Steps between C-alpha positions, in 0.01 A plus 500: 500500500848649530805359678726705725828428671562615855709800394232617257231499770714709734575743220132534408416578863759779502379644171140496621595675824696769314194563282250538778379146565631427849600159629233547763234532228640200311484293820140607554413401143678166541317416822163601359560295183600202711184538708268493198681200354496316831126544551444290188670207673415542866173499692431757773451206738850361447790575735795679344858528623711773339876478556667837446872559466697811593528642149266625227357153438388510862354844435282359223388236750409768756280683251336171401433415867341842551261455208405152617433613857305805385274269302436247774744219411643289782860614465811485716802710406829358633857635483704187570831668409431824687315825431537694174836665420415645161392864539202457270389181675530688834265768366235243410552319829438822694175551313406136558553548874307828502192304395532282807577179313704233685828334404730232640875447493488123526298244307238328715640154423216307663238662279418394147394735220300455185731739313863601548630801312874542450613864512838426657752578226475664159712549190804587711523146641853371547585135560557307714210569736596525864401222738201685644355572157553141390308377805213738424483387140514136602217553750287671234555217254384244753170676571175374340439851367453680172836672449529829314820694430530874445720578197710182531524216752744546787817305421476570127718775352369721221753446225613137527355153548718401794304382808593339830188524720202704383138578582290257294230729366173394349471849351750778446386853421791673331497876526540701177654212303626145508847436639734276298501227767131435430623326183821342626558163663479406775359837625192497276362198683458713817281767337185294459258685275659833418321822408624856448330792674552834329581777748522799267866500398604537136609194304843558341607136520657338193366161607138391488271199504360424153123487532195418292451873448856528365429217258167633373640853469787381280339220295445611141191409302545409135408737221253370242751542219772298678676207330755245616788734420352750747578264786856415411710199413678320777794259481495228762822298526392212716466125537748218465452134418518435877251776587263562209217613725674826592460633145134398498419664833675827414353501149144433616523784753623743233224414258224492763587842638494660155827509308449554128749245372729255676812335360633212707865417448538140606603155381304310235420237761350757739303661216358164397372446851348843571375617158171315535437681831620834367431519127474881516876537543762468229812289559860592433687172507824511698474876533732498799773355276432751220489814712876526571560505124278806458200311360197696627125478441351818357313761706563370849396746773596294804704192595470251783778250543559224751192288581600135470845574354788287625795578271660783698775573248257526210268723704789732583598526135144593411482761775818666373323551168185627672706765681579656161133578437264760638233240561355443852616168640386278785756268652335206677600159639790365289607854404547617859867509587737728691596756237564861410241675286594736216339840471200469272220722371244228563405345833659181632273306735617214723253271674680298771344309785697529831723201416595648163553841653730332754706356212511840329599700808691254716266562795317224680130458441440574870680834465296580189166417658571727798580798277335442163404861426837657561705225337285493188503880480876523552558245224260673263665835549858370487446300181223716343262208457146426612503231769195280551586317821235230510340333798240601760458877455697517174728804495541698177793739520574759232834662405386845618458383862123465488319172539179303536396223733243252375275341761292276272586133482516202737692173547327350197770681300773301675517250217714444193383701203361800687807708417481402132142622490598834657786549252258452211253750647769766546622445143153552359426821688836646399434416135151648527660839559462540872735718700752245640411580861129452432557191289694322772273611785182398318643162394605416856167624636296289257724196550431502875133587456447194280623283785277688747201437273577130465522437875146628545375163377811281508753377753828681433689166489308391189560808283758483220663781304313443174172579676615859561480581130169318466318751719678816385225592255215483750704674766601794280142531379373519856756770586456712190148462358398840639805682358397727217 
């Protein structure tokens, strides 16, 4: 469940070779792992076309073809770009030939195949593809075949989302780890269902996919002698007369996920509307106006500011006062602006969607979507903040260069109020004493998982943000009831 850039994969191969694990052995392991995975999808009666390139990706394809042929699968190995050039691929090709197995150098265009396997290019892909490769890819995409890519689809580069023409895979089996493009647009659309095959290399990556195991391993059970003070007091500065629901959505999420006490700084009008839905919170009337004067509630362990706030100048005045504290702060929605961040002893967390991140950075949303991981990480490290770049495959980048990708969630979250709910969840977990990295990762994971649970019985169009909080209790119980 780790993510590796192209350069990291090459470096790992070199380190493995220097420590006794040859590239030949890694290629053998890759091909064997691909074979076992493929046999779960393909019948021995189906016809299989394997397209092998001239490099190491083609070498993996050669080993796969050998295993398939040795086990009776109807397989044709084709080198449409010429025979192997990589020394390691040559070694495996010599062994393949020694067994008497056939190969072709041109695709039999008049024949159809049940399965086409793309082993043409690997992590070293450079764009644009040449004309011959583009024609091969186009031909593959027009076949009525199950299409499977080795490591990443041809036409997709490892590190970025840029794509011109690419192999449209139904499945992609990534070797050792995911590549960033599996989570970047438009490249991710060419991967199909993606799965990582471990090939025996170590995992030094600073980036990983946050999983159910990560959640259950980090979720804390409550001690029997706990009280509301144990789980912190949060200050939520949210809601305006034009957008009162933002304060309600963020507040509900905070209370439902387990915060001890919640203070909502909002207008009297907003409080009058939401108090009947959220009587568990306390209300600090016009707190946003009071904060710049140094008027603070007592015992606050975390602050979230921005949901539903429209007075930019007043928000900025409040943030200046927040900078003077050592209290964790979440900047969301109306608090997200292009700014410099002072050095603080407490974490600063920003939660932009791509449009807001565009406003903050000056980049277009298209540029951001093609390179979400690097741009979020660069910003987090430069400004020493935690960046939660929302959207499909939300990216969480930390100031130390590490990061998490969240793969829960679906288009049901593409509605107003979803971000408010997430801000409230992050606030609660911070106040409950979680490590900031764990707090943010678990909040984002649960937020997406709520949407995934709802679409099991509902059309995603019909789901609204308030329903996410409604199922939090059952969802967390299901995930954690076996934790001792």
